[in-house]
C-alpha positions as CSV (number, residue, x, y, z in Angstrom):
1,X,16.3,93.5,126.9
2,X,18.4,94.5,129.9
3,X,18.9,92.1,132.8
4,X,20.9,92.3,135.9
5,X,24.1,90.3,136.1
6,X,24.8,88.0,139.0
7,X,28.2,89.9,139.2
8,X,28.1,93.0,141.4
9,X,30.2,96.1,141.3
10,X,31.0,97.7,144.6
11,X,31.4,101.5,144.5
12,X,33.0,102.8,147.6
13,X,32.2,106.3,149.0
14,X,33.5,108.0,152.1
15,X,30.2,107.3,153.9
16,X,28.6,104.0,152.6
17,X,29.4,101.2,150.1
18,X,26.8,101.3,147.4
19,X,26.2,98.1,145.4
20,X,25.2,98.6,141.7
21,X,24.2,95.9,139.2
22,X,26.3,95.6,136.1
23,X,23.9,95.6,133.1
24,X,24.4,93.0,130.3
25,X,22.6,93.1,127.0
26,X,22.0,89.6,125.8
27,X,22.5,88.8,122.2
28,X,19.2,87.8,120.4
29,X,18.9,84.1,120.2
30,X,17.3,83.6,116.8
31,X,19.0,86.3,114.6
32,X,21.5,84.9,112.1
33,X,24.9,86.4,112.8
34,X,26.7,88.4,110.1
35,X,28.8,85.6,108.8
36,X,25.7,83.6,107.7
37,X,23.7,86.6,106.5
38,X,22.7,87.1,102.8
39,X,24.9,90.2,102.7
40,X,27.9,88.3,103.9
41,X,27.3,85.5,101.3
42,X,27.0,88.1,98.5
43,X,30.2,89.7,99.7
44,X,32.0,86.4,99.7
45,X,30.9,85.7,96.1
46,X,32.2,89.1,94.9
47,X,35.5,88.4,96.6
48,X,35.7,85.0,94.9
49,X,35.3,86.7,91.5
50,X,37.9,89.3,92.2
51,X,41.6,89.0,91.2
52,X,42.6,88.7,94.9
53,X,40.8,85.4,95.1
54,X,43.5,83.8,93.0
55,X,46.0,84.9,95.6
56,X,43.9,83.2,98.3
57,X,43.7,80.1,96.1
58,X,47.5,80.1,95.8
59,X,47.8,80.4,99.6
60,X,45.4,77.5,100.1
61,X,47.4,75.5,97.6
62,X,50.6,76.2,99.5
63,X,48.9,75.1,102.7
64,X,48.0,71.8,101.0
65,X,51.6,71.3,99.8
66,X,52.8,71.9,103.3
67,X,50.4,69.4,104.7
68,X,51.4,66.9,102.0
69,X,55.1,67.3,103.1
70,X,54.1,66.1,106.6
71,X,52.8,62.9,105.1
72,X,55.0,59.8,105.1
73,X,55.8,58.3,101.7
74,X,53.6,55.3,102.5
75,X,50.6,57.6,103.3
76,X,51.2,59.7,100.2
77,X,51.4,56.6,98.0
78,X,48.2,55.1,99.5
79,X,46.3,58.4,99.0
80,X,47.4,58.7,95.4
81,X,46.6,55.1,94.6
82,X,43.2,55.5,96.0
83,X,42.7,58.6,93.8
84,X,44.0,56.7,90.8
85,X,41.7,53.8,91.6
86,X,38.7,56.2,91.8
87,X,39.4,57.3,88.3
88,X,39.3,53.8,86.9
89,X,36.0,52.5,85.4
90,X,34.8,50.6,88.4
91,X,31.1,50.9,89.1
92,X,28.8,49.3,91.7
93,X,26.1,47.1,90.3
94,X,23.0,49.1,89.6
95,X,19.5,47.8,89.0
96,X,18.3,50.1,86.2
97,X,14.6,49.4,86.9
98,X,14.7,50.3,90.6
99,X,17.8,52.5,90.8
100,X,19.0,50.3,93.7
101,X,22.7,49.4,94.2
102,X,23.0,45.7,94.6
103,X,25.5,43.8,96.8
104,X,26.9,40.3,96.6
105,X,24.1,38.4,98.2
106,X,21.4,40.4,96.4
107,X,23.0,39.6,93.1
108,X,23.1,35.9,93.7
109,X,19.4,35.9,94.4
110,X,18.2,38.5,91.9
111,X,16.3,36.8,89.0
112,X,17.8,39.1,86.4
113,X,21.4,39.1,87.6
114,X,22.0,35.8,89.4
115,X,23.2,33.8,86.4
116,X,26.0,36.2,85.4
117,X,27.1,37.0,88.9
118,X,27.0,33.3,90.0
119,X,29.6,32.7,87.3
120,X,31.7,35.6,88.5
121,X,31.5,34.5,92.1
122,X,32.4,30.9,91.1
123,X,35.4,32.2,89.3
124,X,36.7,33.9,92.4
125,X,36.2,30.9,94.6
126,X,37.9,28.8,92.0
127,X,40.9,31.1,91.9
128,X,41.2,31.0,95.7
129,X,40.8,27.2,95.9
130,X,41.8,24.5,93.5
131,X,40.4,26.0,90.3
132,X,37.5,25.1,88.0
133,X,38.1,22.5,85.4
134,X,38.6,24.1,82.0
135,X,38.0,27.7,83.1
136,X,39.8,29.0,86.2
137,X,43.4,28.4,87.2
138,X,44.0,27.5,90.9
139,X,46.2,29.5,93.3
140,X,45.6,27.0,96.3
141,X,45.2,30.0,98.6
142,X,42.5,28.2,100.6
143,X,41.4,24.6,101.2
144,X,37.9,23.7,102.2
145,X,37.9,21.6,105.4
146,X,35.6,20.3,108.1
147,X,35.2,22.3,111.3
148,X,36.6,19.5,113.3
149,X,40.0,19.9,111.5
150,X,40.5,23.3,113.1
151,X,42.7,23.2,116.2
152,X,40.8,24.0,119.4
153,X,43.1,26.9,120.3
154,X,42.5,28.5,116.9
155,X,38.7,28.5,116.9
156,X,38.7,32.0,118.3
157,X,40.6,33.2,115.2
158,X,38.1,32.0,112.6
159,X,37.4,34.9,110.3
160,X,35.0,35.7,107.4
161,X,35.1,36.6,103.8
162,X,33.8,39.9,102.5
163,X,32.7,40.1,98.8
164,X,32.9,43.2,96.6
165,X,31.2,43.2,93.2
166,X,32.0,45.8,90.6
167,X,31.5,46.3,86.9
168,X,34.9,46.9,85.1
169,X,34.0,47.6,81.5
170,X,37.6,47.8,80.3
171,X,38.5,44.3,81.7
172,X,38.2,41.0,79.9
173,X,35.9,39.8,82.7
174,X,33.7,42.9,83.3
175,X,31.6,41.4,86.1
176,X,34.2,41.2,88.9
177,X,33.7,39.6,92.3
178,X,36.6,39.9,94.8
179,X,36.9,38.3,98.2
180,X,38.9,39.8,101.1
181,X,39.6,38.3,104.5
182,X,38.2,40.0,107.6
183,X,41.5,41.1,109.1
184,X,39.8,42.5,112.3
185,X,39.4,38.9,113.6
186,X,43.0,37.8,112.9
187,X,45.3,37.6,115.9
188,X,48.7,37.4,114.3
189,X,51.4,37.0,117.0
190,X,54.4,38.5,115.1
191,X,55.3,41.9,113.8
192,X,53.4,42.9,110.6
193,X,55.4,46.0,109.8
194,X,57.3,46.4,106.5
195,X,60.5,48.6,106.1
196,X,60.2,50.9,103.1
197,X,62.1,53.9,101.7
198,X,60.9,57.3,102.9
199,X,60.5,60.5,100.9
200,X,63.8,61.9,102.0
201,X,65.7,58.8,100.9
202,X,63.9,58.9,97.5
203,X,64.9,62.5,96.9
204,X,68.5,61.8,97.8
205,X,68.4,58.8,95.5
206,X,67.1,60.9,92.6
207,X,70.0,63.4,93.2
208,X,72.4,60.5,93.2
209,X,71.3,59.4,89.8
210,X,71.9,62.8,88.1
211,X,75.1,63.3,90.1
212,X,76.7,60.0,88.9
213,X,78.1,60.1,85.4
214,X,76.5,57.6,83.1
215,X,73.8,56.6,85.6
216,X,70.3,55.9,84.5
217,X,67.0,55.5,86.3
218,X,64.3,52.9,85.7
219,X,61.3,51.7,87.6
220,X,59.7,48.3,88.1
221,X,56.5,47.1,89.6
222,X,55.4,43.7,90.9
223,X,51.8,42.6,90.2
224,X,49.8,40.8,92.9
225,X,52.6,41.1,95.3
226,X,50.4,40.4,98.4
227,X,48.9,37.3,96.9
228,X,49.9,33.6,97.2
229,X,52.9,34.0,99.6
230,X,53.0,30.8,101.7
231,X,52.2,31.3,105.4
232,X,54.0,29.3,108.1
233,X,51.0,29.8,110.3
234,X,47.7,29.1,108.5
235,X,44.5,31.1,109.1
236,X,41.0,29.8,109.3
237,X,37.7,31.2,108.1
238,X,34.1,30.3,107.2
239,X,31.5,31.2,104.7
240,X,27.7,30.6,104.6
241,X,26.7,27.8,102.2
242,X,24.1,30.1,100.7
243,X,26.8,32.6,99.8
244,X,28.6,30.0,97.6
245,X,27.5,29.5,94.0
246,X,25.9,26.1,93.2
247,X,28.7,25.3,90.8
248,X,31.3,25.5,93.5
249,X,29.1,23.5,96.0
250,X,28.9,20.7,93.5
251,X,32.5,20.8,92.3
252,X,33.9,20.7,95.8
253,X,31.1,18.6,97.4
254,X,30.7,21.2,100.1
255,X,27.4,19.9,101.4
256,X,29.2,16.9,102.7
257,X,31.5,19.0,104.9
258,X,29.2,21.8,105.9
259,X,28.0,22.1,109.5
260,X,24.3,21.5,110.4
261,X,23.8,25.3,110.5
262,X,25.2,25.4,106.9
263,X,28.7,27.0,107.5
264,X,31.6,25.9,105.3
265,X,35.0,26.2,106.9
266,X,38.3,26.7,105.1
267,X,42.1,26.9,105.8
268,X,44.1,29.7,104.2
269,X,47.7,28.6,103.5
270,X,48.8,31.6,101.4
271,X,48.4,35.4,101.8
272,X,45.5,37.3,100.5
273,X,43.9,40.7,100.7
274,X,42.8,41.6,104.1
275,X,45.3,39.6,106.1
276,X,47.4,41.9,108.2
277,X,50.5,39.7,107.8
278,X,50.3,39.7,104.0
279,X,52.7,42.6,103.6
280,X,55.4,41.5,106.0
281,X,55.4,37.9,104.8
282,X,55.5,38.9,101.1
283,X,58.4,41.3,101.9
284,X,60.3,38.7,103.8
285,X,59.9,36.2,100.9
286,X,61.1,38.9,98.4
287,X,64.1,39.6,100.6
288,X,65.0,35.9,100.7
289,X,64.8,35.5,97.0
290,X,66.9,38.7,96.3
291,X,69.5,37.6,98.8
292,X,69.9,34.4,97.0
293,X,70.9,36.3,93.9
294,X,73.4,38.6,95.6
295,X,71.1,41.6,96.5
296,X,71.0,42.8,100.0
297,X,69.4,45.7,101.9
298,X,71.4,48.3,103.7
299,X,71.7,47.8,107.5
300,X,71.9,51.6,108.0
301,X,69.4,53.0,105.5
302,X,65.9,51.3,105.4
303,X,64.6,50.7,101.9
304,X,68.0,51.0,100.1
305,X,69.3,47.9,98.3
306,X,72.6,47.0,96.6
307,X,74.3,44.1,95.0
308,X,77.5,42.4,96.2
309,X,79.4,42.7,92.8
310,X,77.1,44.6,90.3
311,X,77.1,48.4,90.2
312,X,73.3,48.7,90.8
313,X,71.2,50.2,93.5
314,X,67.4,50.5,94.1
315,X,65.0,51.9,96.6
316,X,62.0,49.7,97.5
317,X,58.5,51.0,98.5
318,X,56.2,48.0,99.1
319,X,56.3,46.5,95.5
320,X,57.7,49.5,93.6
321,X,61.4,49.5,92.6
322,X,63.3,52.7,91.8
323,X,66.5,51.5,90.1
324,X,69.8,53.3,89.5
325,X,72.1,51.5,87.1
326,X,75.2,52.2,84.9
327,X,75.1,49.0,82.7
328,X,72.0,47.7,81.0
329,X,73.1,44.1,81.8
330,X,72.9,44.8,85.5
331,X,69.3,46.1,85.1
332,X,68.4,43.0,83.0
333,X,69.8,40.7,85.7
334,X,67.6,42.3,88.4
335,X,64.5,42.1,86.1
336,X,65.2,38.5,85.2
337,X,65.4,37.6,88.9
338,X,62.1,39.3,89.6
339,X,60.4,37.7,86.6
340,X,61.3,34.3,88.0
341,X,58.8,34.7,90.8
342,X,56.5,37.6,89.9
343,X,54.6,39.3,87.1
344,X,56.9,42.3,86.4
345,X,56.4,45.6,84.5
346,X,59.4,47.8,83.7
347,X,59.7,51.4,82.7
348,X,63.1,52.1,81.2
349,X,62.4,55.9,81.0
350,X,61.6,56.1,84.8
351,X,58.8,58.5,84.2
352,X,57.0,57.8,87.5
353,X,57.9,56.4,90.8
354,X,55.4,56.1,93.7
355,X,53.1,58.5,91.9
356,X,55.9,61.1,91.6
357,X,56.2,62.2,88.0
358,X,59.7,62.5,86.7
359,X,61.3,64.1,83.6
360,X,65.0,63.2,83.3
361,X,67.6,65.2,81.4
362,X,70.8,63.3,82.0
363,X,72.9,65.6,79.8
364,X,72.0,68.7,81.9
365,X,72.1,66.7,85.1
366,X,68.5,67.3,86.1
């Protein structure tokens, strides 16, 4: 179909100016272009099966590596931890009869699942609060209170609890309920940032280990680092009475302190998952404990730590320690200090640090 364009071309002649329309052939509207045609798709499949496709794959891989180099060490660690967590045997709760994925509230009310998951939920509330006699150890993270005990200027900061239920077949307690705080409603007045070692420092630190005669590398990790750090400024939250297992309601006499619309309020005195200040407060407490034992962080290089008298250094990324030492007694001293306050795991071979796999050959210096 040929149509006249609104644009006009003027052809000048010695006598008169003749105006001629410039024809435009419009592209058909409903014909699939070549890239989406069957022929194009067949061509793409043949190209994928050819040897040249491996070259393209290597180019794509190189592009991914380049993109990964642009990530910060914290972003890379978070991405790899998420990938590792996805490989663990954690499953949502599935009703085999209906094929429906069930969430926390549905599980507490489901005639088939409510008994097992009420116990799981009660265990989580017991851990957060003052325990359950004979079964669950307390962490005193939260205290159930009356609404009237919340300061008036903090009522706007009252947050909620979000519950996640998963089946972890490899754990001693396979039915796992975990509560996290709604951090989007927390208005923390101070800085919540945490200084950590970046990728450049970590690479330099690795080179320092193999360049120092007699040096060795080990790693250490702190479990539940973000949990149970005392907070100078408490947070407040609430949970619906119907979302609390009957065992906890009776144990803590929650009906006596619930509001007429059946909300139960609590005060959080220690850090927990979801609180934006959990990382910074936990780091500050760790720094205070290490300083007490002679360890101090560099004022020039963030994330690098040394000792006043011992020949030992380490880089710190959140709760992961990469440790360079010359004497085993210096390493043992650091581990002993950490075990005083935390659950600590140690790898003397230093095979992995922040998801970077390492294979040390100290004799060859590599």
